[in-house]
C-alpha positions as CSV (number, residue, x, y, z in Angstrom):
1,X,-21.5,61.5,46.9
2,X,-24.1,62.4,44.3
3,X,-27.8,61.9,44.9
4,X,-27.8,59.1,42.3
5,X,-25.1,57.3,44.1
6,X,-26.7,57.7,47.5
7,X,-30.1,56.7,46.0
8,X,-28.4,53.5,44.6
9,X,-27.0,52.6,48.0
10,X,-30.4,53.2,49.7
11,X,-32.2,51.1,47.2
12,X,-29.7,48.3,47.6
13,X,-30.0,48.5,51.4
14,X,-33.7,48.4,51.4
15,X,-33.7,45.4,48.9
16,X,-31.3,43.5,51.2
17,X,-33.3,44.2,54.3
18,X,-36.4,42.8,52.7
19,X,-34.9,39.5,51.7
20,X,-35.7,36.4,53.7
21,X,-32.7,34.2,55.0
22,X,-33.4,31.7,52.2
23,X,-33.4,34.5,49.6
24,X,-30.2,35.9,50.8
25,X,-28.3,32.7,50.2
26,X,-29.7,32.1,46.7
27,X,-29.0,35.1,44.4
28,X,-25.9,35.4,42.2
29,X,-23.0,37.4,43.6
30,X,-23.5,41.1,43.3
31,X,-20.9,43.0,41.2
32,X,-19.0,44.1,44.3
33,X,-18.6,40.5,45.4
34,X,-18.0,39.1,41.9
35,X,-15.0,41.4,41.7
36,X,-13.5,39.4,44.6
37,X,-13.0,36.3,42.7
38,X,-9.4,35.1,42.9
39,X,-8.7,37.1,46.1
40,X,-7.9,35.8,49.5
41,X,-10.6,35.8,52.2
42,X,-8.8,38.6,54.0
43,X,-8.6,40.7,50.8
44,X,-12.3,40.2,50.1
45,X,-13.2,41.2,53.6
46,X,-11.1,44.3,53.4
47,X,-12.9,45.3,50.2
48,X,-16.3,44.6,51.6
49,X,-15.5,46.7,54.7
50,X,-15.1,49.7,52.5
51,X,-18.8,49.6,51.6
52,X,-21.4,51.0,54.0
53,X,-23.6,48.0,53.1
54,X,-21.1,45.4,54.3
55,X,-18.9,47.2,56.9
56,X,-18.1,45.1,60.0
57,X,-16.0,47.9,61.6
58,X,-18.7,50.6,62.1
59,X,-17.7,54.2,62.5
60,X,-19.6,57.3,63.4
61,X,-20.9,58.0,59.9
62,X,-24.2,59.7,59.1
63,X,-24.6,58.0,55.7
64,X,-24.2,54.6,57.4
65,X,-26.7,55.5,60.1
66,X,-29.1,56.7,57.5
67,X,-28.8,53.4,55.5
68,X,-29.4,51.4,58.7
69,X,-32.5,53.4,59.6
70,X,-33.8,53.1,56.0
71,X,-33.2,49.4,55.9
72,X,-35.0,48.5,59.1
73,X,-37.2,51.3,60.3
74,X,-40.2,53.1,58.9
75,X,-41.6,54.1,55.5
76,X,-39.6,56.2,53.1
77,X,-41.9,59.1,53.9
78,X,-41.3,58.7,57.7
79,X,-37.6,58.5,57.2
80,X,-37.6,61.5,54.9
81,X,-39.7,63.5,57.4
82,X,-37.1,62.7,60.1
83,X,-34.3,64.0,58.0
84,X,-36.3,67.1,57.1
85,X,-36.9,67.8,60.8
86,X,-33.3,67.4,61.7
87,X,-32.3,69.6,58.7
88,X,-34.8,72.3,59.9
89,X,-33.3,72.2,63.4
90,X,-29.8,72.8,62.0
91,X,-31.0,75.5,59.7
92,X,-32.6,77.4,62.6
93,X,-29.1,77.7,64.3
94,X,-27.4,78.6,61.0
95,X,-25.8,75.2,60.7
96,X,-26.3,75.3,56.9
97,X,-23.8,72.7,55.9
98,X,-25.3,70.1,58.4
99,X,-28.8,71.1,57.3
100,X,-27.9,70.6,53.7
101,X,-26.6,67.1,54.4
102,X,-29.8,66.1,56.2
103,X,-32.0,67.4,53.4
104,X,-29.8,65.6,50.9
105,X,-30.4,62.3,52.7
106,X,-34.1,62.9,52.8
107,X,-34.1,63.8,49.1
108,X,-32.2,60.6,48.3
109,X,-34.8,58.5,50.2
110,X,-37.7,59.8,48.2
111,X,-35.7,60.1,45.0
112,X,-35.5,56.3,45.2
113,X,-39.3,56.0,45.2
114,X,-39.6,58.6,42.4
115,X,-37.1,56.7,40.3
116,X,-39.0,53.4,40.8
117,X,-42.2,54.9,39.7
118,X,-40.5,56.5,36.7
119,X,-39.4,52.9,35.7
120,X,-43.0,51.8,35.9
121,X,-42.5,49.9,39.2
122,X,-45.0,49.9,42.0
123,X,-43.7,51.4,45.3
124,X,-44.7,49.5,48.4
125,X,-44.6,49.9,52.2
126,X,-41.3,48.1,53.1
127,X,-42.9,46.4,56.2
128,X,-46.3,45.3,54.9
129,X,-45.6,45.1,51.2
130,X,-48.8,47.0,50.5
131,X,-48.5,49.3,47.4
132,X,-48.4,53.0,48.2
133,X,-51.7,54.7,48.0
134,X,-52.3,57.8,45.9
135,X,-52.3,59.8,49.1
136,X,-49.0,58.4,50.2
137,X,-47.4,59.1,46.8
138,X,-48.8,62.7,46.9
139,X,-47.3,63.2,50.4
140,X,-44.0,61.9,49.2
141,X,-43.9,64.3,46.3
142,X,-44.8,67.2,48.6
143,X,-42.1,66.2,51.0
144,X,-39.5,65.9,48.2
145,X,-40.5,69.3,46.9
146,X,-40.2,70.9,50.3
147,X,-36.7,69.4,50.9
148,X,-35.5,70.6,47.5
149,X,-36.6,74.1,48.4
150,X,-35.1,73.8,51.9
151,X,-31.8,72.6,50.6
152,X,-31.9,75.5,48.1
153,X,-32.1,77.8,51.1
154,X,-29.0,76.2,52.5
155,X,-27.1,76.6,49.2
156,X,-28.2,80.3,49.0
157,X,-26.8,81.0,52.5
158,X,-23.6,79.2,51.6
159,X,-23.4,81.1,48.3
160,X,-23.6,77.9,46.3
161,X,-25.7,79.7,43.7
162,X,-25.7,77.1,41.0
163,X,-26.8,74.3,43.4
164,X,-29.5,76.7,44.7
165,X,-31.2,77.3,41.4
166,X,-30.7,73.6,40.4
167,X,-32.6,72.5,43.5
168,X,-35.3,75.2,42.9
169,X,-35.7,73.9,39.3
170,X,-36.2,70.3,40.7
171,X,-38.9,71.7,43.1
172,X,-40.6,73.6,40.2
173,X,-40.7,70.4,38.1
174,X,-42.6,68.8,40.9
175,X,-44.8,71.9,41.5
176,X,-44.7,74.7,39.0
177,X,-46.5,76.9,41.5
178,X,-43.9,76.8,44.2
179,X,-43.3,80.5,44.8
180,X,-40.4,79.9,47.3
181,X,-38.5,78.1,44.6
182,X,-39.1,81.0,42.2
183,X,-37.9,83.4,44.8
184,X,-34.8,81.5,45.8
185,X,-33.7,80.8,42.3
186,X,-34.3,84.4,41.3
187,X,-32.1,85.5,44.2
188,X,-29.3,83.1,43.3
189,X,-29.4,84.1,39.6
190,X,-29.3,87.8,40.6
191,X,-26.3,87.1,42.8
192,X,-24.2,86.1,39.8
193,X,-25.6,88.7,37.4
194,X,-27.7,86.3,35.3
195,X,-30.2,89.2,35.0
196,X,-32.4,87.9,32.2
197,X,-32.9,84.5,33.8
198,X,-33.5,86.1,37.2
199,X,-36.0,88.4,35.7
200,X,-37.8,85.6,34.0
201,X,-38.1,83.4,37.1
202,X,-39.1,86.3,39.3
203,X,-41.8,87.4,36.8
204,X,-43.2,83.9,36.8
205,X,-43.4,83.9,40.6
206,X,-45.1,87.3,40.7
207,X,-47.6,86.2,38.1
208,X,-48.8,83.7,40.7
209,X,-48.4,86.0,43.8
210,X,-48.3,89.6,42.6
211,X,-48.1,91.0,46.2
212,X,-45.4,88.6,47.4
213,X,-43.0,91.0,49.3
214,X,-39.9,88.7,49.0
215,X,-40.4,88.4,45.2
216,X,-41.0,92.1,44.8
217,X,-37.8,92.7,46.7
218,X,-35.9,90.5,44.3
219,X,-37.6,92.2,41.4
220,X,-36.5,95.6,42.7
221,X,-33.0,94.3,43.0
222,X,-33.1,93.0,39.5
223,X,-34.1,96.4,38.2
224,X,-31.5,98.2,40.2
225,X,-28.7,95.7,39.2
226,X,-29.8,95.8,35.5
227,X,-29.4,99.6,35.6
228,X,-26.0,99.4,37.3
229,X,-24.8,96.8,34.8
230,X,-26.2,98.9,31.9
231,X,-24.2,101.9,33.2
232,X,-21.1,99.8,33.5
233,X,-21.5,98.6,29.9
234,X,-22.1,102.2,28.8
235,X,-18.9,103.3,30.5
236,X,-17.0,100.3,29.1
237,X,-18.2,101.1,25.6
238,X,-17.2,104.8,26.0
239,X,-13.7,103.7,27.2
240,X,-13.4,101.4,24.2
241,X,-14.5,104.1,21.8
242,X,-12.1,106.5,23.3
243,X,-9.3,104.0,23.1
244,X,-10.0,103.3,19.4
245,X,-10.3,107.1,18.7
246,X,-6.9,107.7,20.4
247,X,-5.3,104.9,18.5
248,X,-6.5,106.3,15.2
249,X,-5.3,109.8,16.1
250,X,-1.9,108.4,17.0
251,X,-1.7,106.3,13.9
252,X,-2.6,109.3,11.8
253,X,-0.1,111.6,13.5
254,X,2.7,109.0,13.0
255,X,1.8,108.5,9.3
256,X,1.5,112.3,8.7
257,X,5.1,112.8,10.0
258,X,6.5,110.0,7.8
259,X,7.8,108.0,10.8
260,X,8.4,104.2,10.3
261,X,7.3,101.9,13.1
262,X,7.7,98.2,13.5
263,X,6.8,95.6,16.2
264,X,8.6,92.4,16.9
265,X,7.2,89.2,18.4
266,X,8.8,89.8,21.7
267,X,8.6,93.5,22.6
268,X,10.2,94.7,25.9
269,X,8.1,95.2,29.0
270,X,7.3,98.9,29.0
271,X,4.8,99.2,31.9
272,X,2.9,102.4,31.1
273,X,5.5,103.9,28.8
274,X,4.3,104.2,25.2
275,X,4.3,106.4,22.1
276,X,1.6,109.0,22.8
277,X,0.3,112.5,21.9
278,X,1.2,115.0,24.6
279,X,-0.1,116.8,26.5
280,X,-3.5,115.7,25.3
281,X,-4.1,112.3,23.7
282,X,-7.4,113.4,22.3
283,X,-5.9,116.5,20.6
284,X,-4.5,116.0,17.1
285,X,-2.3,119.1,17.5
286,X,-0.4,117.6,20.5
287,X,3.2,116.5,20.1
288,X,4.3,113.0,19.6
289,X,6.4,111.6,22.4
290,X,8.5,108.4,22.3
291,X,10.0,106.2,25.0
292,X,13.7,106.5,24.5
293,X,16.8,104.5,25.6
294,X,20.2,106.1,25.8
295,X,22.7,103.3,25.3
296,X,26.4,103.6,26.4
297,X,27.8,100.5,24.6
298,X,31.4,101.0,25.7
299,X,30.3,100.6,29.4
300,X,27.2,98.4,28.9
301,X,25.0,101.0,30.7
302,X,21.8,102.8,29.7
303,X,19.3,105.5,30.7
304,X,15.6,105.5,30.0
305,X,13.6,108.6,29.0
306,X,9.9,108.0,29.3
307,X,8.7,110.7,26.9
308,X,11.2,112.2,24.4
309,X,8.9,114.7,22.6
310,X,9.3,115.3,18.9
311,X,10.4,118.9,19.4
312,X,13.0,118.0,22.0
313,X,16.7,117.7,21.3
314,X,19.3,115.4,22.7
315,X,20.8,118.4,24.5
316,X,17.5,118.9,26.4
317,X,17.8,115.5,28.0
318,X,21.6,115.0,28.2
319,X,21.7,118.3,30.2
320,X,20.0,116.6,33.2
321,X,21.3,113.1,32.6
322,X,24.9,114.1,32.8
323,X,27.1,113.7,34.8
324,X,26.7,109.9,34.9
325,X,27.2,108.3,38.3
326,X,29.4,105.5,36.9
327,X,31.5,107.8,34.7
328,X,34.5,108.0,37.0
329,X,36.9,109.6,34.5
330,X,34.4,112.2,33.2
331,X,34.3,110.9,29.6
332,X,30.7,111.7,29.1
333,X,30.0,115.4,28.9
334,X,27.5,117.4,26.7
335,X,30.4,118.7,24.6
336,X,32.4,115.5,24.6
337,X,30.0,112.9,23.3
338,X,28.8,111.9,19.8
339,X,25.4,110.2,19.3
340,X,24.1,107.8,16.7
341,X,20.8,106.1,15.7
342,X,20.6,102.9,13.7
343,X,19.0,103.0,10.3
344,X,16.4,100.6,8.9
345,X,19.1,98.9,6.8
346,X,21.3,98.4,9.8
347,X,23.7,101.3,9.3
348,X,24.2,104.3,11.6
349,X,23.3,108.0,11.3
350,X,24.9,110.7,13.5
351,X,22.3,112.6,15.6
352,X,23.1,116.2,16.3
353,X,22.6,117.2,19.9
354,X,20.7,120.3,18.9
355,X,18.5,118.5,16.3
356,X,14.8,117.9,17.2
357,X,13.9,114.2,17.4
358,X,11.3,114.6,14.7
359,X,13.9,115.5,12.1
360,X,15.8,112.4,12.9
361,X,12.8,110.1,12.7
362,X,10.9,111.5,9.8
363,X,11.7,110.6,6.2
364,X,11.7,106.8,6.8
365,X,15.4,106.3,7.0
366,X,15.2,105.4,10.8
367,X,12.8,102.8,12.1
368,X,11.3,102.8,15.6
369,X,11.1,99.2,16.8
370,X,8.6,98.2,19.5
371,X,7.8,101.9,20.1
372,X,11.3,102.6,21.6
373,X,13.8,105.0,20.1
374,X,17.4,103.8,20.7
375,X,20.3,106.3,20.7
376,X,23.9,105.3,21.1
377,X,26.0,107.7,23.1
378,X,29.8,107.5,23.0
379,X,32.8,109.7,24.0
380,X,33.8,111.5,20.8
381,X,37.4,110.2,21.1
382,X,36.3,106.6,20.9
383,X,33.3,107.0,18.6
384,X,35.1,106.3,15.3
385,X,36.5,103.0,16.5
386,X,33.1,101.8,17.9
387,X,31.4,102.8,14.6
388,X,33.9,100.7,12.7
389,X,33.4,97.7,14.9
390,X,29.6,98.1,14.7
391,X,29.7,98.1,10.8
392,X,32.0,95.1,10.7
393,X,29.7,93.1,13.0
394,X,26.7,94.0,10.9
395,X,28.5,93.0,7.7
396,X,29.3,89.6,9.3
397,X,25.6,89.2,10.3
398,X,24.4,90.0,6.8
399,X,26.9,87.5,5.4
400,X,25.6,84.8,7.7
401,X,22.1,85.5,6.6
402,X,22.9,85.4,2.9
């Protein structure tokens, strides 16, 4: 329940409690009762019983008890003081949630009075009807300020930082010289790295009490955290600059070698595999290395090579890939396979097993898609038939697209 809602209920309860029996019978139906028109008596009673102001089946409920106390006992200041005391008792034993709730009720009590005065109404003693004196109003404001600061302390302990600095702001509006409010809001803002705001509110507090140890502690924390965040930003900027520099080096190296690259809308998941300069990404003289897939189309199998460097040959990698665990008839041997790569136009070019990768990729005839080189590996005895089927399939695809 928000403070406005609770304040509305309190204001209604106090108004009802102050009515005489004749007054109670005379006014028009309030909105809650007007909504009951056309309902049976049982339905109306059930609706009324949902509201703390009209419940007939009372439960153990702090809000209800608070409304009863407010309606029939004491002045707003007295009731608020009682809630403040109960809140303080809970806070002492670290019952921060209970303390926060008691402070909230006390705040709601006095918020009603503040709202009345803001509307130009005269606040009165509920028992005598005598208008509140200037002294009474001053004490109410001081009590409200204190409970905002106390509730902020609860929020700070519970790490409800936004609620903490909101309550502190409310206290500062009532009393711009409330140093505790400056301290607690500064501490809450620091906790979420809102450094500039924390620094501002802390500086305002220290301007009032330069020797305040709590504020100085927060100020020291702000300086320390600002330095740490500055260092983090510096390192992040360095990482970003290095990333951009490496990307430019890589792009330049690819362009210098005449290698065609293209990305699709749905690239495969590569984890940390990527086109890179090896062994040093920051050295332009390093070799280009490409993630490479060896495809065995006749058996729907494949092997992945994370870094096929530009000076490497197929023989370098097939030497450790073979024999294949699923090749039961020994069809795949270094001497017994023929390999192909697809061209940009959709054709095939034979790749010699002793030819460096760079020679195959340079010149622009072959295109590297999504940073992955694809090499088809086939038993030589079956390669010609597979190539024919591949070309026929591509021809059909081109026909469908025309």
